[in-house]
C-alpha positions, 0 to 999 in steps of 0.5 A: 709110251703106253704100258703095252707098248713098253712091254712090247719093246721090252719083249723085243729086246729080251727076245734078242737073247732068249726065245721067249713068248710075250706071255712068258716075259713077266715070269722070266724076268722075275725069275731072273731077278730072284736068282740074281739076288739069291746068288749075289747073297751067296757069293758075298759069303762064299770067299769067306767060307773058303778062307775059313775052310783053310783056316780050320785046316785042310785035313779037317775038310772031310769032317766038315763035309760029313757034318754038312751031310749030317745037317742036311739029313736032319733037315730033309724030313723037316723040309718035307713036312713043310712042303707037304703042309704049306702052299708054295707061296708060303713055304718058299719065303719061309725057307729064306726067312729062316736062313736070314735068321741064321745069318743074323745069329752068325753075325752076332756070334762072330761080332762078339767073338764068341767061340770064334774057331767053332763058329767059323767051322759051323759057318763053313758047314752052314754055308754049304747047307744054305747053298744047296737048300736055297738053290734047290728050292729055286730050281724046284720052283722053276721046274714047277712053273715051266714045262720041259720045252720052256725049260730048254728055251728059258733056263739058260737065261734064268741061270744067267740071272744067277751068274750076274749075281755071282759076279756082283757078290765077289765084287761086293766082297772085294770092295767092302771086306776091308771097310766093313770087315768080313763079319759085317758082310753077313748083313749085306747077304741078309739084304740080298736074301730079303730082296729075293723073297720079294721077287718070290711074291712078285713071281707068283703073281706074274706066273698066275697072270701068265697062265703058269701053274704047277706042271706036274705030269701034264701040260700047264693050265691056268690055276691058282698055284699059290693056293695049291698044296703039294701034300704027301708025307714028310718022308715021301722023297725017299719013296719017290726016289726008290720007285723011279729008275729015272730019279735014281739015274739023276741021283747017280748023276748028281753023286758023280757031279759031287765026285768031280767037284769034291776031288777038284776042290780038295786038289785046289785046297791042298795046292793053294795051301802049299802055294799061297800062305797069306789068308788075305791072298787066298781069299782074293784068289778065290774071289778072282776065280769066282769073278772069272767064272761069272764073266764066262758063264754070263756070256754063255748063258745069255746068248748060247745056252737056250739055243744050244739046248733047243737045238741039241737037247739035254743029252749033249748039254748034260754030257758037257761037264763030265767031258771037261772033268775027263780032260781036267783029271787027265791033265792034273795027273800030268801037271798038278800045279796052281795054274792048272787047278785054277784053269780047270776050276774056272772051266768046269764051273763055267760049263756046269753053270752055263750048260750042264746045270740048266740041262739037269734042271730040265730033267725034273720038268717031266716028274711029278710035283711031289718029286720036284720039291721032295725027291729033288731036294733029297737028290740035290741036297742030301745025296749031293752032300752025302757024296761030298762026305763020301768022296772027301773021305775017299780022297783022304784015304787015297792020300793015307795010302801014299798016293800023291795028287797026280795019282789021285787025279789019274784014278778019277778019270774012269769015274768021269768017263762013266759019268759021261755015259750016264749023261747020254742015257739020262738025256735020252730018257728025258726026251722020251718022257717029254714026248709022252707028256706032250702027247698026253697034253695034246689028247687032253686038249 
């Protein structure tokens, strides 16, 4: 079989799951592999982070959320300067190599038992920062490579790569936590991240060969994307955000995403802390939740997401997640139990990863390149974690005035309803922007 015949057979096989054109296949598969390895590395670390969060005391979680926000706020202009000065093919690998160096340092400190409690708290904060930065950089890259129309078709399948990695990560943790020890799992995560960087390099080549270039505000055309600098200033993200009602709407959507996730996470932390005392069993429970989410999400992303977005558009997809939260908070107001919180954690994370997150990434395909890398990072990292800190303290304050978990869940329902309405408005705005860009591209052709 010739290489062309092999590529044709591979395309036919992949096209059964996702509507991909032959010229898009290489970029699609390398994007899948990149996200697979990135999230495999993260999900090796996540159960350890969650266990450390409880070990540090659930009452300290708002402080750790605040520390995460402070770290992201300090890192944002540094990242902005990096994006402005280096081409994409250089600054994306640099970001991941930097995180690898951090992991090596954490491994050394934990292996030598240096200030273990404080290092564990720092690790909780670091994993939260790493997750947002690493994933935001990935999706910025995707929004830069693919148009709005391509994103609707392909982002679900690409997201399935991350979900497959999210399945592998907990399995690696379950299998190796005892024989290797939790600390040595950091080295496993290092290996996954370095392989992800290899995929970044191959994706640049595949995208260039397939005619993908920085999309910006116009249709893509062949160009050496890896040599294109984004430019602007280190603080350009804030100006981009404040000047655009559309980006401000996305920022509000992301803040409400944090609201739902933070309130449900803190409900989970309190309920698990009261119901499951053994740290090992807590870690296994968290890994089990991750595994359940991964299985459901992978099936949905592989066969449903692309077709759902293509047929119904981004508004219903973005609204799917707040709809789950409306039901979840209403249910937890009545039944604040371990079983209920586990079920709704699995449901909301599945809906987020499989349907609403691909829709949110499509939001960014119709903005400028600078907005894709700078404003997007500001929104998805700083606004998100700043909201985590805000809503963490809000949850703590509601408890301080005497509200029980059920009453707090009831208070969250109106916010989830407002988030649902915002999803519909943003979806309509994205569709209008996409049509204008398509019309502009047609005139240029």
